[in-house]
C-alpha positions in Angstrom: 47.8 16.9 -27.6 50.2 18.0 -30.3 48.8 18.1 -34.2 49.4 15.2 -36.3 51.9 15.4 -39.2 52.7 13.4 -42.5 55.3 14.2 -44.8 55.2 12.7 -48.4 57.8 12.6 -51.0 56.5 11.1 -54.5 52.7 10.4 -55.5 50.9 12.4 -53.1 52.5 15.8 -53.2 51.2 18.8 -54.8 53.1 18.6 -57.8 51.9 15.8 -59.1 48.3 16.2 -59.3 47.0 13.0 -58.5 43.4 11.3 -56.9 45.3 10.1 -53.8 47.1 14.2 -53.6 43.4 15.1 -53.9 42.3 12.9 -51.0 45.4 13.7 -49.1 44.6 17.5 -49.0 40.8 16.6 -48.4 41.9 14.8 -44.8 44.9 17.1 -43.8 46.0 20.8 -44.8 49.5 21.4 -46.5 52.3 23.2 -43.5 55.6 23.2 -45.4 58.3 21.5 -47.4 60.8 19.8 -45.1 63.2 16.7 -45.4 63.9 13.3 -43.3 67.5 11.7 -43.3 66.4 9.2 -46.2 67.2 7.2 -49.4 64.8 7.3 -51.5 64.3 4.8 -55.2 62.5 4.4 -58.4 59.9 1.7 -58.1 57.6 0.8 -61.2 55.9 4.9 -61.2 56.1 5.7 -57.6 59.1 5.8 -55.6 60.1 4.2 -52.0 62.4 5.4 -48.7 64.2 3.9 -46.7 65.5 5.1 -43.5 69.8 5.9 -43.6 72.1 6.2 -40.9 74.0 8.9 -43.0 72.9 12.6 -41.9 74.0 13.4 -46.0 71.2 11.3 -47.1 67.9 13.0 -47.5 65.0 12.5 -49.0 62.3 16.0 -49.9 59.4 16.1 -49.5 56.2 17.7 -47.6 54.8 18.0 -44.6 50.6 18.4 -43.9 49.0 18.7 -40.7 46.0 16.2 -40.9 43.0 16.6 -39.9 41.2 13.7 -39.3 43.9 11.0 -38.8 41.9 7.7 -37.9 40.0 8.3 -41.8 43.3 9.6 -43.4 45.6 6.9 -42.5 42.7 4.0 -42.9 42.7 5.2 -46.5 46.2 5.6 -47.2 47.4 2.2 -45.3 45.2 1.1 -48.5 46.8 2.9 -50.9 50.7 2.2 -49.9 50.1 -1.9 -49.2 50.3 -1.1 -46.0 47.3 -2.4 -44.4 45.7 -5.2 -42.5 44.4 -6.2 -46.2 47.9 -6.8 -47.0 49.7 -9.8 -46.4 52.9 -9.8 -45.0 55.6 -8.7 -45.2 53.9 -5.5 -46.8 55.3 -3.2 -49.4 55.8 -0.2 -46.9 55.5 0.4 -43.2 54.6 3.4 -41.6 56.5 5.2 -39.1 57.2 8.7 -37.4 60.2 10.8 -38.4 61.9 13.7 -37.5 61.1 16.2 -40.5 62.8 19.5 -40.7 60.4 21.8 -42.4 62.0 25.2 -44.6 62.3 27.1 -41.6 64.8 24.9 -39.8 62.0 23.8 -36.8 62.0 20.0 -36.6 58.8 17.8 -36.1 57.7 14.4 -35.7 55.9 13.1 -38.8 54.1 10.1 -40.4 56.0 8.6 -43.1 56.0 5.6 -45.2 58.9 3.8 -45.5 59.6 0.9 -48.2 59.7 -2.4 -47.1 61.6 -4.4 -49.5 64.6 -5.4 -50.7 66.3 -2.4 -52.4 70.1 -4.0 -54.0 68.3 -4.3 -57.3 66.5 -0.7 -57.3 67.5 3.0 -58.8 68.5 5.7 -56.3 67.1 8.6 -56.7 70.3 10.3 -56.2 69.1 14.0 -55.6 66.1 12.6 -52.7 63.4 14.9 -54.8 61.3 12.3 -56.5 59.4 15.5 -57.9 62.6 16.8 -59.6 65.0 13.5 -60.3 68.1 14.2 -61.2 
């Protein structure tokens, strides 16, 4: 069975040093920096990513190998407002997408995608929430 991987691009990244990153680190192991096809937007103190059909649209982040998927996803789904505790439409959805690691290897990883209208949001053109440009 293939390991469960998660791609994080915002407040769960190591550079953010948040309580939720510490939780992620407790249930997973850092694998690599990576990128996936998408568009990143600035919300109120955190980012939101949507899928994109443009190959040049990239979101930068980190990939983790999950040791306890059931427990971690229960906690992260609550954090990302996409568990059954939240009404529809939920703020995020969790979906598996291809992610390219820094060594060029492509893996399939879970990603939290923003599930709301982005028309009035500011795009993070660099695709990097930690080092916004």
